[in-house]
C-alpha positions in Angstrom: 82.7 100.0 89.1 80.1 102.5 88.0 77.1 102.8 90.2 73.6 102.9 88.8 72.9 106.4 90.0 75.2 108.1 87.5 77.5 109.4 90.2 81.2 108.6 90.0 83.4 105.6 90.0 83.5 104.0 93.5 85.8 101.4 95.0 84.5 97.9 95.5 84.7 96.1 98.8 87.5 93.9 97.5 89.9 96.8 97.1 93.6 96.0 96.8 95.5 95.3 100.0 97.4 98.5 99.6 94.3 100.5 99.9 93.6 102.2 103.2 91.2 100.0 105.3 87.9 101.8 105.9 85.1 100.9 108.3 82.0 99.4 106.7 79.4 97.9 109.1 76.1 96.4 107.9 73.6 95.2 110.5 72.4 91.8 109.5 68.7 91.0 109.4 68.8 87.9 111.6 71.6 88.6 114.0 71.7 91.6 116.3 74.6 93.9 116.0 77.6 93.2 118.2 78.4 96.6 119.8 82.1 95.5 120.2 82.3 95.2 116.4 81.6 98.9 116.1 84.7 100.1 117.9 86.1 102.7 115.6 89.6 102.5 117.0 90.7 100.0 114.3 88.8 101.5 111.4 91.5 103.7 110.0 95.2 104.2 109.7 96.7 106.8 112.1 97.9 109.1 109.3 94.3 109.3 108.0 92.7 110.4 111.2 93.3 114.1 110.6 91.4 113.8 107.3 88.2 112.5 108.9 85.7 114.5 110.9 85.0 113.0 114.3 81.3 112.2 113.5 79.2 109.0 113.5 76.6 108.5 110.8 73.8 106.0 110.9 72.3 104.9 107.6 68.9 103.2 107.8 68.4 101.9 104.3 67.1 98.5 103.1 68.6 98.6 99.6 72.1 97.2 100.1 73.4 98.8 96.9 72.3 102.3 98.0 73.5 101.7 101.5 76.9 100.5 100.3 77.2 103.4 97.9 76.5 105.9 100.7 78.9 104.3 103.1 81.8 104.1 100.6 81.5 107.8 99.9 81.1 108.9 103.5 83.8 106.8 105.1 86.5 109.0 103.6 85.2 112.0 105.4 83.7 110.8 108.7 84.9 108.6 111.5 82.3 105.9 111.3 79.4 104.9 109.1 77.0 102.2 110.3 74.2 100.7 108.3 70.9 99.2 109.5 68.8 97.3 106.9 65.3 97.9 108.4 63.3 100.3 110.6 63.3 98.1 113.7 67.0 97.7 113.9 67.6 101.3 112.8 65.4 102.6 115.5 67.1 100.4 118.1 70.5 101.7 117.1 69.3 105.3 116.9 67.9 105.0 120.4 70.7 103.3 122.1 73.7 105.1 120.7 74.9 108.7 120.1 74.9 109.8 116.4 76.0 113.0 114.6 73.5 112.4 111.8 70.9 109.8 110.7 70.2 109.1 107.0 66.7 107.6 107.0 64.9 106.0 104.1 61.1 106.5 104.1 60.2 103.1 102.7 61.5 100.5 105.2 60.5 97.0 106.2 59.5 96.4 109.8 59.0 100.1 110.7 58.8 102.8 108.1 61.0 105.8 108.1 58.3 108.2 109.0 57.4 106.3 112.1 61.1 106.0 113.1 61.5 109.8 112.6 58.3 110.5 114.6 59.3 108.3 117.5 62.9 109.6 117.6 61.6 113.2 117.8 59.1 112.4 120.5 61.2 110.3 122.8 64.9 111.1 122.3 67.4 113.9 122.3 67.8 115.8 119.0 69.9 114.4 116.2 69.9 115.7 112.7 67.8 113.5 110.3 68.2 113.5 106.5 65.4 111.6 104.8 65.9 109.6 101.6 62.6 109.8 99.6 61.2 108.7 96.3 61.3 111.3 93.6 57.8 110.5 92.5 56.3 110.8 96.0 55.7 114.4 97.1 53.7 113.1 100.0 56.7 111.3 101.5 58.8 114.5 101.3 56.1 116.6 102.9 55.4 114.1 105.7 59.1 113.7 106.3 59.5 117.4 107.0 56.4 117.5 109.1 57.5 114.6 111.3 60.7 116.4 112.1 63.3 115.6 109.4 65.9 118.4 108.9 66.2 117.9 105.1 65.7 115.3 102.4 67.2 114.0 99.1 65.2 112.2 96.4 66.2 108.9 94.7 67.9 108.6 92.4 70.3 111.1 93.9 73.7 112.5 93.3 76.3 111.8 95.9 77.6 115.3 95.3 74.2 116.7 96.4 73.9 114.2 99.3 77.3 115.2 100.7 76.6 118.9 100.2 73.4 118.6 102.2 75.2 116.6 105.0 77.9 119.3 105.2 75.2 122.0 105.3 73.4 120.3 108.2 76.7 119.9 110.1 77.4 123.6 109.5 74.1 124.6 111.0 74.5 122.3 114.0 78.0 123.5 114.6 76.9 127.1 114.4 74.1 126.5 116.9 76.6 124.8 119.3 78.9 127.8 119.0 76.0 130.1 120.0 75.3 128.1 123.2 78.2 129.6 125.3 77.0 133.1 124.3 73.5 132.2 125.5 74.8 130.8 128.8 76.4 134.2 129.5 73.2 136.1 128.8 71.3 135.3 131.9 68.3 137.5 131.0 68.0 135.9 127.6 68.1 132.3 128.7 64.3 132.3 129.2 62.0 133.9 126.7 58.4 134.5 127.6 55.4 135.3 125.6 53.8 138.8 125.8 51.1 137.5 128.2 53.7 135.5 130.2 51.7 132.2 129.7 54.5 130.5 127.8 58.2 130.3 128.8 61.0 128.9 126.6 64.3 127.9 128.2 66.9 128.0 125.4 69.7 126.5 127.5 67.7 123.5 128.7 65.6 123.2 125.5 62.3 123.2 127.4 59.0 125.0 127.1 56.5 125.6 129.8 52.8 126.7 129.6 51.6 128.2 132.9 54.2 126.1 134.7 53.5 122.9 133.0 56.2 121.4 130.7 55.2 120.9 127.1 56.5 118.2 124.7 57.5 119.9 121.5 59.3 118.5 118.5 62.6 120.1 117.4 60.9 122.1 114.7 58.1 123.2 116.9 60.6 124.4 119.4 62.6 126.3 116.7 59.4 127.9 115.4 58.3 129.0 118.9 61.7 130.4 119.7 61.8 132.3 116.4 58.4 133.9 117.1 59.3 134.7 120.8 62.5 136.4 119.7 60.6 138.5 117.1 57.3 139.5 118.7 55.0 141.5 116.5 56.8 140.8 113.3 54.9 139.2 110.5 56.6 136.3 108.7 55.6 134.7 105.5 55.5 130.9 105.1 58.4 131.1 102.6 60.4 133.1 105.2 59.8 130.6 107.9 60.7 127.7 105.6 64.0 129.4 104.8 64.9 130.3 108.3 63.7 127.3 110.2 63.9 124.4 107.8 66.8 125.7 105.7 67.2 125.7 101.9 65.7 123.2 99.5 62.0 123.3 100.7 60.5 125.6 98.1 56.9 124.7 97.3 56.2 123.1 100.7 54.7 126.1 102.5 51.8 123.9 103.7 54.5 122.2 106.0 54.6 125.5 107.9 50.8 125.5 108.3 50.8 122.0 109.8 53.5 122.9 112.3 51.8 126.1 113.3 48.5 124.1 113.8 50.3 121.6 116.0 52.2 124.3 117.9 48.9 126.1 118.6 47.3 123.0 119.9 50.0 122.9 122.6 50.4 126.6 123.6 47.0 128.1 123.0 44.1 127.9 125.5 41.8 127.5 122.5 43.6 126.5 119.3 40.5 127.3 117.3 40.8 130.9 118.4 44.5 131.5 118.7 45.7 134.6 120.6 49.5 134.0 120.7 50.4 133.0 117.1 47.9 134.7 114.9 47.3 134.5 111.2 47.8 137.7 109.0 45.6 136.7 106.1 47.4 136.8 102.8 50.8 137.4 104.4 51.7 134.8 107.1 51.9 134.6 110.9 53.0 136.7 113.9 53.4 136.5 117.6 50.8 138.9 119.0 
């Protein structure tokens, strides 16, 4: 059949018996997910294993048509795709299991996507989050990025664009993981300190300390601080920081940088109203003094 998002022809769930069996899991509204039903060992034929990346993707989306469309297209490339139909069940799954990526709709029943994203960033290990937002709501896109999402796509969306953005996120994550062994060997570079030695960032353990006290930073706040500490004295424009910290696709949202800088200052500065570490260069951007 042809889906309503003008994408490409997709298989229906009642595919011929000769078709390769794919894993498709939808979490019901009234019945909790049986973890045993999620065992991926029976989800594909042996000869197909080499064609799929060993990644688990959680789709938190309340529209069953969109959720099924995403699942059908991703199952061919990734080991397992699991769907949660509301924010409460989505957050539970995201919290209790390990995922390679979370596709998160903003408008969800039970607990909205922004709240899910905010709580995941505050209370759990980092996992890439791709937000699904309304094309007409710029506020949703901005808030999604500010709460810690890595990227977003707008509805109605193209599956080609969605899969491209997913692959781009995985490339960035894989590149970062490849750098970790190099960082482990560079003992002197494992901990970066601010010029006044008040702030210390441990890249290997992903922790930040201010005068010996551990700080709770979001993933983007950590990345921003690390970028500044690695480039002391350099002035960076908002567009430059968006490109290097958030990645492509965020043009026009420079105020997202402002919000993150303000929250970061509130955590690392003695007096956020009179910052001495991350200072503003008026008309240009920011720098670590």
